[in-house]
N, C-alpha and C positions, 0 to 999 in steps of 0.2 A: 570794333565791329559796327557796321553802319545799320541803323534801324530803318526799316521800311514801313510805311503806313499799312495798317491792317486793311484787308479787303472788305471786312465787315463794317468798318467805321463809316458813318454818314459823311459824305463829301459834298461840299458846295459846288454846284454847277452854275455856269453862266451861259445863257443861250447866245448863239451868234447874233451879231448886230442886226443882220438882215431879217432874222426870225423875229427879233423884238419889234423891228420896224413894221414887219407884216402883221404882227399881233395888234399893234397900235392902230394901224391903218384899217385892220379888219374890224376892230371894235368901233371905230368911228363910222365905218361903212355900214355896219349892222344898225347902229344908232340912227343914221340917216335913213336907211331903208324902212325902219319901224316908225320913226317920228315924223320925218319929212318937214322939219322945221328949218327956218333960215339959220338958227344956231347950229344945229347938226350938220347942215350943208357947209357952213363956214369952218366948222371943226374938221370935217373930212377933207375939205380943200386945203386947210392949213397943214395937217399932219402929212397928207400926201405930198405936198409941195416941199415940206422940210425933208422928208424921207428921200425924196427925189434928189434934192440938192446935196444931201449927204452921201449920195451914191447907193443907198440901201434899196431902192426900187429899180427895177428894169423898165424899159420902155413898154413892155406889154402890160405890167402891173399898172402903170400910170395910164395907159390907154383904157383899161378896164374901168378904172375909176372915173375917167373923163367921159366914157360912154354912159355910165350911170347917172352922172351929174347932168349930162345933156338931155336926158329923157324928161319930158314934161311931167309936172307934178300931177298926181291923181287928185281927185276931189277929196276934200278933208274928210276924215272919219267923223262920224256922229259921236257926240259926247255920251249918249245914252247907251249903257253897257247891254241893255236888252237887244238893241239892234246891232251892236258891234259884231256879233257872231251870226248874223243872219236870222235871228229870232225876231219876230215881229208880234207886238201886242195888238190885238183886235178888240174893238169895242162894240 
């Protein structure tokens, strides 16, 4: 008699490659949007290019990233946490 795995047992799952690629590109995209540094820009460009070359991103995905990278950088945020969220100290 053949044994079949129990439906209640925990099973390992592996996400499809394109979903893993989107998650990695998405993480790099969020890091770039938040930090706007040369390092996060390079990381986003690198992971997007690699995912594209591996066939895991479609032209629309690549276009969205390219449009975001083409936008001019905003002025750098201040390092003062009090003014970071619109709060101002008055003397």
